[in-house]
N, C-alpha and C positions, 0 to 999 in steps of 0.2 A: 607594073600593075597587071601584066598579062600572064604572070606565072600561075598556071592553073593548079599546080601542086599546093600553092600557099593561099591563093586568093580565088574566090568564086565571082564570076561575072553573071549577073542576073539579066540575061539578054531578052530584049523585046518584051519586057514585063509591062503588062497593062496595069496591074496593081501588085504590091508586095505586102504579104502578111508576115509580121515579125513577132516572134514569141520571146518573152522575157525569160530570165533565169528560172529554171524549173526546180532544181535542187532536190531531185528524188521524190517529188510529190506526184505520184502516179494518178491518184484520184483527181486532183485538180487538173492535171494534164488531160485526163480522159474526158472530163466535163468540158474543157476548152475545145477538145477535138470534136465533141458532139455538136458544139455550136459552129465550129469552122466547117464541118462537113456540109452544112447547108449554105455556107457563104463563099467558099472557095470556088472560083469559076475559071473556065478556060482563059488562058492568058495571064492568070495570077501566078505568083511565085511565093514560096513559103520558106522562111528562114528562122532557125532556132539560134538565139544569140548567145550560146554557150552556157556553161554551168548547168547542164542537165544532170550531172552526177552530184554526189555529196549531200550531206546534211539531212535530207528528208528520210522518211521511213521505208521507201521502197524503190531503191535505185534500179534493181534488176527489172522490176515491173515497169518502171519509167522507160527504160530502153526498149522493152517489148512493145509498149504502147507507141513509142516513136516509130519503130519499125513497121508496125501494123498500119499506122495512119499514113506513113510515107508510101507503103505499098498500095494502099487504097487510092491515094492521090495520083500517083504516076500511072496507075492502071486506067485512068480516065482518058477518053479520047482527047488528043491535043497536048497531053503532058509528056515531058521527057524526064529521064532520071535525074538530070542536073537542075530541075526546077524546084527541088527541095534541097536545102543547104543546111549544114550544121557547122557552127563555129566553135572554136576552142575557147573555153573560159578558164578561169583560175583552177576550178576543180579538175578539169580534164588535163591541164598542165601539171598539176600536182600528182595525179595518178600516173601520168607519163614519166615523171621524175621518180616516183616511188618505184616503178618497175626497173629502175637503174640505180637504186640506192646502194647496191653492193659496190659501186664504183666510187663511193664517197671517200674522202681522205681520212680513213681510219674509222674504227668502231664508234668513237665518241661523236665524230661528225655525222655519221649515219644516224645515231641515236638522237642527236639534237634535231636533225632534219625531219625525222619521223615524228618527234614530239611536236615540232612546229606545224607539220601537216595535220596532226591530230587536233590541234587547237583551231584549225581552220576547216574542219568538216570532213576529212578523208575517211574517218571511221565507217561512215555509212556505206561508202563505196567498197571498202574492204569486206564488210559483212555481206554485201551482195554477192561476193565471190567466195564465201565460205572461210574468210580469214578475219583477223582482228589486229588492231594497233598494238595491243599488249603483246601479242605473239611476235610482231615485228620488232618491238623494242627489246624483247628478251633475246631474240636471235641476233640482233645487231651487235650485242656484246660478245658474241661468239666469233665474229669475224666475217669477212666478205664471202668466203666459200659457203658457209651456212646460210647467210643472208641471200646469196644468189639462188640457192635451192628454193628458198621461200618465194622469191619473186618469180622464179620459173613456174612454181605451182600456181601462183596467181594468174600468170599468163595462160596456163593451160585451162584454168577455170573460165577465163574470158573466152578462149577459143571453143570451149565446150558449150557455151551459151549461144545458140543459133543467131547469127547476125550481129552479135555484139562487137566482135573484132573488126569486121569490115566497116561498121559504123564509126567506131573510134578511130580507125585508120583514115577515114574520109574527111575528118573535120578540117576546116579551113581557118586561117588566121583572121580574115575579114572578107566581106563581100561588098560589091558595088554594082550599081546599075550601069548599063552601057548608055552613055550620053554623048552622041557624036558631035554635038555642038557645045560641049563643055557642061560643067555642073554635075548633076547626078547625085545619088545618095550613097553614102558610105555607112555600112553596118559593121559594128564592132561589138565585142563582148562587154567591155567595161570602160576602156579609156584609150588614150593615145598621148604621145609626147609632142606638144606643139612645136618644139625646137627641132624635131627630126622630120625629114621628108617621109612620105608614105612608105616607100620601099625599104626603109631602114627602121621601121617601128619595132620590129622584133616582138618581145614579150610585153611591150607597152600596151598592146591591144587588150590584154587581160589584167594588167596590174595598175596602169596609170589613170586611176579614176579622177584625180584632181586635174590632170591635164585636160581631160574631156570637159569637166565642169568649166574650166577656164576659157574654152572656145565655144561654148554653147551660144553666146551672143555674137560670135564672129571675131575676126581679127582685123586689125587696121592695115590697109595697103599703104603705099608710099604717099598717097594723097590724103590719108587720114580717113578714108571711107571704110565702112565695115563690109567685110566679105566673109564667106565661109572658109574655114580652114582647109588648106590643100586645094582650094578651088571648088570644093563640093558645095552643092546647094543645100544639103542637109546631112547631119550626122545623127546616127541612131545607135543607142546602146541598150543592153538588156540587163545589166547589173549595176546597182548603186548601193554602196555600203549603208547609206541612210534609209534605203527602202522607202523612198518618198512617193512612190506611185508614178503616175504620168506627170512628168515635168517637161514643159515645152519652152524652149528659148527660141530666139530668132533663127538660129542655124542648127540647133541641137535638140534632140528629144531623148529623154531617159524614161525607161519603162518599168523599172523594178518596184513592185509593191510588197516584196518580202515573202514570196513563195518559198516554202521550205523552212521559214522562220515564223510561221503563223499567219502570213498574209496571203492574199489571193494571187493568182497567176494572170498576168496581162498579156494580151496580144493586140497589136495595132495594125491597121491596114493603111498603107501609104501609096500615094500616087507616084509616078516616076520622078516627079520633081520634089518629093518629100513632104507634100501636104498630108496631114492626118485625115483620113476619110471616115474611119470608124475605129472604136475600141471595144474589145470583148474581154470579159472576165471569166476565169474558170475557178 
């Protein structure tokens, strides 16, 4: 859990503000930030729970809005750069894989992978950087060299957008509060695999939604008592395929109300032991 390259530790947090999946909805994110600007105080931490890319109408504007608000928060007295954290969601993982699609096992495999990504919202991210899914599908049939030139062009477009590349390079797999006496809160994008220990979750954090739902009410220990999965006092996620809004179980909280698919953007404020203190809608 101490690997800072993969996991963020929210140290000495007085409160934690967690923002659900944004999915390229810059307008809703800006409205949420307007509310949070008046609420975030010294000692607070801010975490975006993945899926800031994809689906919505303004992916590039969403990243600019994130960068501006992060800059405003960490410029305040008492805040540090690592007090604002971004997690990897399925959209960020798909974009990461798309940029390496030329290494797929042949043109057909590349084309099928791109088509699958298109069905799951990658088009909006490609358009943000001046490209399209149709372009990628056409070039995939021409082989890896041509496809590699396309992904390099997308990388250059990301690098040419101020702050985008560093933000996307900084995203973490999960985040947790420091809890010297045990417990603490674990923040993930969408899910986890209850059968795996924390350190070997891998991509379960952004794909295993059903696993998260299965442990929201806790797991049984050897005596039959209920406890939080992995010893955590609370689990929090920002994406739910059902977009059911704020759903609170005994040990788990799901925040997704469908931002990017017509619903509002939610943020919740948590105490260090995982109690919900406030919910804000953008």
